[in-house]
N, C-alpha and C positions, 0 to 999 in steps of 0.2 A: 211392774209392781214396785211400790215404795214400801220399804220396811221401816217402821218406827220402833226404835229399840225400847223395850219395856224393861226397866231396871229399878222399879220401885221408887222412882222419882215423882215429885208432884208436877202438876200442870200439864201433863201429857195430853189430857183430853182436849184441851183447847187447840193443840196442834192437829189432832184428829179431826176436829170440827172444821178447822181451816182447810184441810185437804178435802173434806167432804164438800165444802162450798166451791172449791175449785173444780171438783169432779174427777179427781185422780184416784185410781185404784191404790189401796194401801192396806197394810196389816200391822197391828200392834203385836210385837213378838219378842221373845228372848231366845228363840230357837236359833242356834248358830247356823244350821244349814239354810234356814229360810233367809236369814240376814245375809249370808254369803251369796245366795242366789239372787237377791233383789237387784233391780236395775239401779236404784239409788237408796240411800239410807239416811234417815233423820235421827239425830241423837239429841233429844230435847231434855228439859227438866228444870226443876227447882229443888234445891236440897243442900245439905252440908257436904263439903268436899271430902272430908275424911271418911265419914260413914259411907258415902256413895262410892268412893274408890275401893273401900274394903269389900263392898258388895260386888263391884265389877271384877275385882281380883279373884274373889271366891268363886264366882260363876264362870270365870274365864273370858268374860266379855271384854275386859281391857286388852287382852292379847288378840282377841278376834278383831276388835276395832282397829288396832295397829296394822293388822294384816289386810284390811279391806282395800280393794283396788278400784271399786266403783265410786262415784261421787258420794261424799258423806257431808251432812250439814249439821254442825253442832250449834245448839241454841241455848243461850244463857249459861246455866251451869254446864251444859254440854260443851260449850266453847271453852270454859275455864278448865274443864277436865281434859281437854285435848292439849293443854299447855304442859310445861315441864314440871312445875311445882306450884303449890298454893299455900299462901300464908294461913288460910282457913284450915286449922288443924295441923299445919306444918307437914303437909303430905305431898309425896311425889305423885304426879299424875300420869296420864297416858303418854305424853311426850311427843306428840306430832309437831306441835309448835314449840320452839325453844323458849318462848317468852314465859315470864313468871306472873303469877296472880298476886296482887297486893290488896291490902285493906285500905279503903278510903279513910282519910283523916278529915273529920268535919271542919268546916270553915265557919266564920261568924254568920254567914248568910246562907250556907248550904248544909243541909243535914244529911246524915247517913241513917238508913239506906237512901240511895239515889232512886227516887220513885216518881214516875210520871213521864211526861213527854219531853224529849230533848232532840235537837237537830243533829244530823249526821253530815259529815263532810267527806266526800270521796277523795282518795289520794291518787297519785299517778300510778300506783300499783294496781288499781282496780281494773279488771277486765271481764267481770262477770255480772255485775248488776247495772241496770239501766241508768243513764245519766240523770234521768228525772228524779232519782233518789237523792241526788246531791242537794243538801240544804233542807231536806224535808224532815219531818218530825216522826220519831218512833218511840215506842213505849218501853220504859225501863223499870226494873225492880231488882236492885242488887246493892250489896255492901262491899263487894270486892271487884276489882277491875284488872284488866290485862294491860301491861305496859305496852305502848306502841313499839313496834319493831319492824323487821323486814317483811313480815307477812301481813302487815296492817293495810287493809284496803279502804277503810273509813275510820274516822275518829269522831269522838264527841268530847265536849269540854264540861268538866264538873269538878268542884272542890279545888279550883285553882290550876288545873292542868288537863291536858288532853289524855284520853285513853283509847284503846282499840275498841271501836264499835263493831267492825267486821274484819275478818281475817281470811286468808286463803293460802294454802301451800299444797302443791300437787293436786290430789283429788279430794282434799279436805277443805271445806268451807265453813264459816262460822259467823255467828252474830251474837253480841252481848245482849241486845234488846230482844223483845219478844215480837217477831214479825207476825205471829198469829194473832196478836192483840194490837197491831199497828195499822189497822184499817187498810185503806187503799194502797199505801206505800208498802205495808207489810205483805199484802197479797202479791204485789209486784215483785218483791224480793224472793218470795217463795217460788213464784212462776219462773223467775230468772234462774234459780237453782235447778228447778226441774228441767230447764231447757239446756243446761250445760251438757257437753258431750260426755257420754259414759265410757 
């Protein structure tokens, strides 16, 4: 069973539809016992870091997420909230990844938010997504980014510099883009996560 964490964030339904297309059993839940008992956990969403962290702290979900031992996949804001700190609202986050979340500075040719398709480049750190993902295009919608660091398994270039497109540390996996909206390559990435050892 795959538990998709329900924490009042936007865009969760598209993740559920993606899991339905793949044909994997899943449940949308905020129940701590259900999440703790799941084979794998997906932590998706769209929203503001400060208000979302406040909700996670109030409900105890932040502590629960830190304690999980099964594979956990953070998507978009879910990835950012797994980091140590976000400039969005100047808030401390869950802290699985030591990296920090920064705000994009627009360039003369690139606007913020970063919205649309952009390619990802796998790093030597990658050992969980298929090589066919390298160089392919995924769908982004975000104004904040994670600095590349030791946990970065893929990068994307925007506004003059690289940022972390995918991350992994221990049993925590993450993507800044929306795999559920990234067509064939996104489905491949979701399947690769579902295939990692629990």
